[in-house]
N, C-alpha and C positions, 0 to 999 in steps of 0.2 A: 395481563390486562392493564396493570398499572403503568407498565412501560409504554404501552400503546397510547394511553391517555396523556402521559407526560410528553411523549413525542409529538402528539398532535398539538398540545398546548405550546410547546417550544416552536414548532413551525408557525403556528398562528402568531406568536409574539414576533417572530422574525419578519413575517409579512407586515404586521402592524408597524414595526419599527422602521421599515423601509418605505412606507407610504409617504407621500408628500405632506408638507406642513398643513395643518388644519384637519387632516383626517388621520394622521399618524404622528410618529415621533420625528420624521424627516431625517432619519439616519442614513438614508440611501447614499449620499455622497461620502460619508464616513466609511460605510461598508465597502464602497468601491475603492477608496484609498487604502483601506486595510488589505483588500485582496491584491491590489497592485503592489503593496509592500511585501506581502508574504509570498507572492508568486516565485521570486528568485530563490528564497530560502527553501520553499517547498520543492522546487525543481532540483536544487542541490541535494536535498535529503533523498528524494526519489532516485536521483542518479547514484548516490552513494549506496543505497540499498541494492540497486541493480548491479553495481560492480561487485558487491559482496555475494549476491546470488550467482553471478557469473563465475566467480572464483570457486564457489561451492560446487557448482555444476561441473566445472573442469575437474575438480578433485574427485567428485563422485564417479565421473567417467573413467578416470585413471584407476580408481579402486575397483570398478566393475571389470575392467580389462584384466587386472591382476587376478581377481577371483576367477574369471573365466579361464585364464591360462592355467591357474592352479587346478581347476576342475578337470581340464583336458589332460593335464599331466597325470593326475590321479586316475583318470579313466584309462589312459594308455598304460599305466602301471598295472592296473587290475586286469587288463586284457592279456598281459604277458604271463 
């Protein structure tokens, strides 16, 4: 419940801060500049995370193939 109240208050502050001068803090242009500046950094971070996830996925697939081959070999051994 407290988290919900805090979240609503923070969203309300964000809206108030971005409103034009006279009705709010007029931080809209600063917010846009911040978003423009952090977009390339955010894109690089997301790209890096995607690369790590891709490597982990490839590793997991190789491991699954090894386990499947070992299970088939054990099954064939038990049939004999």
